C-alpha positions in Angstrom: 0.0 0.0 -0.1 2.9 2.3 0.8 4.7 1.6 -2.5 1.4 2.3 -4.3 1.1 5.7 -2.5 4.7 6.6 -3.2 4.2 5.8 -6.9 1.0 8.0 -7.0 2.9 11.0 -5.4 5.6 10.6 -8.0 3.1 10.5 -10.8 1.2 13.6 -9.5 4.4 15.4 -9.2 5.3 14.6 -12.8 1.9 15.8 -14.1 2.4 18.9 -12.1 5.9 19.7 -13.2 5.5 18.5 -17.0 4.1 21.8 -18.4 6.6 23.9 -16.3 9.6 21.8 -17.5 8.3 21.8 -21.1 8.0 25.5 -21.2 11.4 26.1 -19.7 12.9 23.3 -22.0 11.4 25.1 -25.1 12.6 28.4 -24.0 16.2 27.1 -23.3 16.2 25.2 -26.7 15.2 28.4 -28.7 17.4 30.7 -26.7 20.4 28.6 -27.1 19.9 27.9 -30.6 19.2 31.6 -31.4 22.5 32.4 -29.4 24.4 30.1 -31.7 22.7 31.5 -34.8 23.7 35.1 -33.6 27.3 33.9 -33.4 27.2 32.1 -36.8 25.9 35.1 -38.6 28.1 37.7 -36.8 25.2 39.3 -35.1 27.1 39.6 -31.9 29.6 42.0 -33.4 26.7 44.1 -34.7 25.5 45.0 -31.2 28.9 45.0 -29.7 28.9 48.7 -29.4 26.1 48.8 -26.9 27.1 45.6 -25.0 30.6 46.9 -24.8 29.5 49.6 -22.3 28.8 46.8 -19.9 31.5 44.2 -20.8 34.4 46.6 -21.4 34.8 48.0 -17.9 34.2 44.4 -16.5 36.9 42.7 -18.7 34.4 40.5 -20.3 33.9 39.6 -24.1 31.1 41.0 -26.2 29.2 37.6 -26.2 28.6 38.2 -22.5 27.0 41.5 -23.2 24.7 40.0 -25.7 23.7 37.4 -23.2 23.1 40.1 -20.6 20.9 42.4 -22.8 19.0 39.3 -23.7 18.0 38.8 -20.0 15.8 42.0 -20.5 13.6 39.9 -22.8 13.9 36.6 -21.2 15.8 35.5 -18.0 15.9 31.9 -19.2 17.3 32.9 -22.4 20.1 35.1 -20.9 21.1 32.5 -18.4 21.0 29.7 -21.1 23.3 31.8 -23.3 25.9 32.3 -20.4 25.6 28.6 -19.4 26.4 27.7 -23.0 29.5 30.0 -22.9 30.7 28.4 -19.6 30.1 24.9 -20.8 31.9 25.3 -24.0 35.0 26.4 -21.9 34.9 29.9 -23.4 34.3 31.5 -19.8 35.7 30.2 -16.7 33.6 30.0 -13.4 34.7 33.2 -12.1 34.0 35.1 -15.3 30.5 33.5 -15.5 29.5 34.2 -11.9 30.5 37.9 -12.4 28.4 38.0 -15.6 25.4 36.5 -13.5 25.8 39.4 -11.0 25.9 42.0 -13.8 22.6 40.3 -15.1 20.6 41.5 -12.0 19.5 44.9 -13.2 18.4 43.5 -16.7 16.5 40.7 -15.0 14.6 43.3 -13.0 13.9 45.4 -16.1 12.1 42.6 -17.7 9.5 42.7 -15.0 8.8 46.4 -15.2 6.4 46.4 -18.0 5.0 42.9 -17.5 4.4 43.1 -13.7 5.4 46.3 -11.8 3.7 48.9 -14.1 0.5 47.0 -15.0 0.0 45.1 -11.8 1.8 46.4 -8.7 1.6 50.2 -9.1 -2.1 50.2 -9.7 -2.5 48.3 -6.4 -0.2 50.3 -4.3 -1.0 53.7 -6.0 1.3 56.0 -7.7 3.2 57.4 -4.8 3.9 54.0 -2.9 4.2 52.1 -6.1 6.7 54.3 -7.8 8.7 54.4 -4.5 8.8 50.6 -4.2 9.7 50.0 -7.8 12.3 52.7 -7.6 13.8 51.1 -4.7 13.9 47.7 -6.3 15.5 49.3 -9.5 18.2 50.9 -7.4 18.8 47.7 -5.5 19.2 45.8 -8.7 21.4 48.4 -10.3 23.7 48.6 -7.3 24.1 44.7 -7.6 25.0 44.9 -11.3 27.5 47.9 -10.7 29.0 45.5 -8.0 29.4 43.0 -10.8 31.1 45.5 -13.1 33.4 46.5 -10.3 34.2 42.9 -9.4 35.0 42.2 -13.2 37.3 45.3 -13.4 39.1 44.2 -10.2 39.3 40.4 -10.6 39.1 39.5 -14.2 41.7 39.4 -17.1 42.2 37.8 -20.4 43.1 34.5 -18.5 39.4 34.2 -17.6 38.4 34.0 -21.2 39.5 31.3 -23.6 39.7 32.8 -27.0 41.0 29.7 -28.6 37.4 28.1 -28.1 35.6 28.3 -31.4 32.1 29.4 -30.8 31.1 28.4 -34.3 32.9 25.1 -34.6 31.8 24.4 -38.2 32.8 27.7 -39.6 34.6 27.4 -42.9 38.0 28.8 -43.7 38.1 32.7 -43.9 38.4 32.6 -47.8 35.3 30.5 -48.1 31.5 31.9 -47.8 29.2 29.9 -45.7 25.7 29.6 -47.0 22.7 30.4 -44.7 21.8 26.7 -44.5 25.3 25.8 -43.5 25.4 28.4 -40.6 21.9 27.4 -39.4 23.1 23.7 -39.4 26.4 24.6 -37.7 24.3 26.5 -35.0 22.1 23.5 -34.4 25.1 21.1 -34.3 26.5 23.3 -31.4 23.1 23.5 -29.7 22.5 19.7 -29.3 25.1 18.9 -26.9 24.1 21.8 -24.6 20.4 20.7 -24.8 21.6 17.1 -24.0 23.1 18.3 -20.7 20.4 20.9 -19.6 17.0 19.3 -20.3 17.6 16.0 -18.3 19.1 18.0 -15.5 15.9 20.3 -15.4 13.5 17.3 -15.3 15.3 15.6 -12.5 15.7 18.8 -10.3 12.2 20.0 -10.8 10.8 16.5 -10.0 12.8 16.2 -6.8 11.9 19.7 -5.5 8.3 19.2 -6.2 8.4 16.0 -4.3 10.0 17.6 -1.3 7.7 20.7 -1.3 4.8 18.2 -1.3 6.1 16.2 1.7 7.3 19.1 4.0 5.8 22.4 5.1 8.4 25.1 4.3 6.1 28.1 5.0 6.9 28.2 8.7 9.8 30.3 7.8 7.5 33.2 7.7 7.6 33.3 11.6 11.0 34.9 11.4 9.2 38.1 10.3 8.4 39.1 14.0 12.0 39.7 15.2 12.7 41.6 12.0 9.8 43.9 12.3 10.5 44.5 16.0 14.1 45.2 15.1 13.4 47.9 12.6 10.5 49.4 14.3 7.6 48.7 11.9 4.0 48.5 12.9 2.8 45.1 14.2 0.5 44.9 11.0 3.7 44.4 9.0 4.0 40.8 10.3 0.8 39.3 8.5 1.6 41.4 5.5 5.1 40.0 5.3 3.7 36.4 5.8 1.3 36.9 3.0 3.9 38.5 0.7 6.2 35.6 1.3 3.9 33.1 -0.2 2.5 35.4 -3.0 3.9 38.9 -3.8 0.7 40.1 -5.4 -1.4 38.9 -2.5 0.9 40.6 0.0 0.9 43.9 -2.0 -3.0 43.9 -2.0 -2.9 43.1 1.7 -1.0 46.3 2.6 -2.9 48.6 0.2 -5.9 49.3 2.4 -3.6 50.1 5.3 -1.6 52.9 3.5 -2.0 56.1 5.2 -3.7 54.8 8.3 -1.3 52.1 9.6 1.8 52.5 7.3 3.5 55.6 5.9 4.7 55.2 2.3 8.3 54.5 3.4 7.1 52.0 6.1 5.0 50.3 3.4 7.9 49.9 1.1 10.3 48.8 3.8 7.7 46.2 4.9 7.5 44.8 1.4 11.2 44.9 1.0 11.5 42.8 4.3 9.0 40.5 2.9 11.3 39.9 -0.1 14.1 39.0 2.3 11.8 36.4 4.1 10.6 35.1 0.8 14.1 34.1 -0.4 14.1 31.0 1.8 10.8 29.7 0.2 11.5 31.0 -3.3 15.0 29.7 -3.3 13.8 26.2 -2.4 10.7 26.2 -4.7 12.2 28.3 -7.8 15.8 29.1 -7.5 17.1 25.7 -6.7 15.4 23.9 -9.6 16.1 26.7 -12.2 19.7 27.4 -11.3 20.6 23.7 -10.8 19.0 22.9 -14.0 20.9 25.6 -15.9 24.4 25.3 -14.1 24.4 21.9 -12.3 24.5 21.6 -8.6 28.0 22.9 -7.8 28.1 26.1 -9.8 24.3 26.6 -9.3 24.9 26.6 -5.5 27.5 29.3 -6.0 25.0 31.5 -8.1 22.2 31.1 -5.5 24.6 31.9 -2.6 26.1 35.0 -4.3 22.7 36.3 -5.7 20.9 35.8 -2.4 23.8 37.4 -0.2 24.0 40.4 -2.5 20.2 40.9 -2.5 19.9 40.7 1.2 22.7 43.2 1.8 21.4 45.8 -0.5 17.7 45.3 0.5 18.7 45.7 4.2 20.6 48.9 3.4 17.6 50.2 1.6 15.2 49.4 4.6 17.5 51.1 6.9 17.8 54.3 4.6 14.0 54.4 4.1 13.2 54.2 7.8 16.0 56.6 8.8 14.8 59.4 6.4 
């Protein structure tokens, strides 16, 4: 009976994650292939002028700038392009990690027009909404600038292997490739990457979904109480943070009726930012681990999660202090 129940749990988990994995697998496949097409057709060089504003000071090649700019349209696509550069041996781990940090602001920018402006600002109102989005923008920008500074101080030509041929099937310089040859070369380079990434995504998402179904991880929201007391926010911040931890839109809607009466604009923004800190524990387990492990593997994925989380906590905490001190 126990074995039957276990099989049922696994089957239910697979049914739950199948659409999610299929969507991410499709995005990864398309983005990696398009990145290789861009290399094969020389498109990287055509936007090098813009991307070089980012990569030049950080001692990173133009291809990294292309991946970072792509993040504005799709986080999955940008990360997949960086993963492809790393797994090909073009970038070493240090250069890749710094590129990921530099990605932060552009990942944030992706959500401005899809979530913050159409959803969050109408809920909070112009004053509080713009203050919150502006705070998040400055936090993301600060992290990106840290990445650029780290690249300037820590990276050199030794972190990039220029001998790695990004277009392995390129013909000799005196030969002209046809469009078909370039597309086929891009696909040949894409297949090994997909064979590594897709199975990894399926395994990690399945394991995490099973663990989430077996254990209650939402108890972490109880840590909001000492934080609220420490920074001097109203007691009503605790339930707001608890709701925000589980669902950002619901948390935003919870605080909206309390604006003016219970929370000042700065207290409201500080409360939502604290909710973001508490939610890292939940979101890391439910979303970041399966995504980052799926893209990078467990060892490097852990480094990405630790660095991203640490930087966000530091800069969010500083922003909360500034908001409440003014």
